[in-house]
N, C-alpha and C positions, 0 to 999 in steps of 0.2 A: 217812571208816569211818561205818555206819550200826550202831546198836544199837539190836535190839527188843528192850522187853520187852511180857512179854503181863500182862494186867490184868485183873480181874474185875470192874470197873464204868470204862467207857470214861468216862462224865463225871467223875466221881471222880479218877481217874486225870491224867485233865486240866487239872482246877482246880490240883492238890497239884502237880502240875511245872512248869507256867505259873505258879498264883498263891503258890504259896510258895518252890516255890526258883527263879523268874523267867526261867522259859525261856520263849522267842518263839515261839507256835503258827502254825509253815508253810504248813500243813495239815489239813485233819480231812474225812475221807471219814467222814461218820454214826459211828458205833460201832463203825465196820468198820476203819479207822485214822488214827492224829493223828501227824504229825510234828511235831517239835519243837528249837528250836536252843536252846545254852547260851549266857550272855554272852561265851563262848571259842572257840564257831563248834562245838563237840560235836552231833551229830546225834542223835537219838534218836528211834523209831519205838513207838508203841501199839498194841498189838493186843489184841486181845479171848483172853483165854486157852481153853484145851480140854482135851481129854483127853490129847491128842498134847503136847501145850505146854501145860500148868495155872499157873497164875499166884500167883506166890506161893512158890515151891520154889527149898528156898535153898542153894548148894551150887556152883549149875552156873556163878552169872556174877554177878557185883558192878558195880556201874557207880561211876566213879573222877569227884568232881566240883572241875577247878580250881580253887584258891583264890588269887590273886594277891595282895589286900590281906590284912587278917586272920581267921585261920581260927576266933581266938577271938570274934570281933566275930559273924562270918558262923552260928558256933553258936547263941549267943545270941539276934543275929536268928531264923533258924527257933526255936529251941527257943520264943520269943513268939509262935509261929506258931502254936504244937501238935504241933511233932516232936520226938521220943521219940528220943535217942541213948543210945544203947547204950554209955555209959562217960563219960570224960572225955578230951578230947584228949590222944591219946596220940601220942611223942616219941619216933619212929624214926630218927635219925640225922640222915640227908637230911629228911628228910619228917614232913608234922608230917599227921598220919589223925584224923579224927571219923566212928562208922561209924553210921550210922542204917539207917531199911530206908522203904521209901513206904506208904501204903495196906494194900496185898496181901501185904508182909512182903519185896518180892524188894530185897538187899539194895545198900546207896549206902553213898561216904560222899567225905567233903570230904577233900583233900588241898593241904597248900600246901608246895615246896618250901622248903629252909631255905639259908645258906651260900653256897657254890657252885653252888647246883642250880639258885636262884631267876632 
């Protein structure tokens, strides 16, 4: 599965997803497309926003990043890199969540399974 995120500044977005979140750049075609892969194999496409698909519009999609080690440590590491979280880690019985956004405000979250779900 491929998730596409519409962005307003390709260089800024590629830097955020690769250098801050640690995704590996698989391909980049100038300022028209970049494809990255997370450490867990999730594929993410970055594409310039347009009138039809604006960057940073909230509510239509959220991208979750699975954390297998410690979500608290990951929040600490990302906060040190300038990521602003929208509150503390939330405990939702089977899953721990931590919400934040990319430079355009696209909603992202970290998720760590607990107990039998881990």
